[in-house]
Residue, then its C-alpha position, 0 to 999 in steps of 0.5 A: d590171756l590177753k585174748d580171754m581178757g578182751v572177750l571178758a571186757l567185750g562181754a561186760r561192755r555188752k551187759l552194761l549197754a543192755a542194762i543202760h538200754r533197759h534203764k532208758l526203757r523203764m524211764s521212758h515208760a515211767a514218763e509216759a505213765k506220768s503223762e497219762r496220769g496227768a491227762i486222766e486228772a486233767g480230763d484231756g484227750l483219749f486214754r490209750g486211744r480208746y477211752e474218751l475222758s468226758g465225764g465227771t471227776f471224783i477225788g478220794g483220799s487215795a485215788v482220783v476217779k475219772m468217768a470216760t466213754d469206751t469208744k470201742l464198746g460204746r459204754q461208760v467206764a470209770l478210770k481209777l488212778h491211785s496216788r500210791p503204787a501199793d494201793f493200785t496193786r492191792e485193789l487190783k488183787l482184791l477186785r480179782a479175788l472178790k469178783s462177783e455180782f456184789v463188787v464192781s467189775l474190773l474191765d482192764a488194768y494198765q500198768d507199765s514197768d511197775s508204774p500203775v496208770a489206771l484201773v478200768l471199772e464198770a460205771g454205775t448210774s449213781n451212788l447210794a449217797q445221791h439217792l439218799t440226799g435226793g430223798g428219792l427212795s421209798e421204804v420198799d427201795r430201802k429194804h431192797i437195797f438193804e437186803q442186797l447190802c447184807l448179801a454183799v457184806a456176807f460174801v466179803h466176810s465169806k472170804q475172811l475179809v472185812l470192808n471197814d469203809l462201807k458207806p453210801q458213797n461206796v455203794v454204786i447203783f446200777g439201772s432202774l432196778l436198783s442193783i447195787k455193787l461195792i466200790d473202793l476196796e482200799g479199806v478191805r483187810k483180813a480180820g486182825e490185819h493192820l489198818p491205816f487210818r484212812l477211813t470215814p469216821f461216821y461209818t468206821p467200825p466201832e472198835l476203830a472209830a475212837a482211835a480214828l476220830e481222835a487222830m483226826r481231831l488232832g488237827s483242830i487243837p492248834 
């Protein structure tokens, strides 16, 4: 009996040590992920030994996007860092589900021990808002972009999904032929699915605009 108890105690000790080791690994990976996220936000160094953080930084409602250069393939990319792990997971799934000529391509995704680090996305030359502000679009260009937007929205709707936050800043231009792709899929939902109020009021669908605007105006009352 004592021998059996000793064997059981030894087995329990080994399991405990293994659990402690796994916990230390998770903590180590989480610390590394936090350090990498900080480096992306600061724009310092080389991310994962491959992406040189050398471009501009764009801060959105739920994510930070840092432009970088893929030193292996010699191309510009966008590193997207979400503030909430759930948003990272959601957009990762949507990018895979909506893979097409109308949605920005997912090049890679870095996630360590359930700690999201960054999505690596293809980078366009500009966004539609920049073209509209600069007044550089002719009537022909506007018609061309509008036709592409209609096709892009129809594609998303064919998947039984709604964009909810379609705006010029979320339409990226590629090349001189003004090919467009959609970015920032945080607002995408199934029809009838709950949608948090993280939208741009001017571009919010009419059935949501009143509530969204009212919630945002509360801050101006005090």
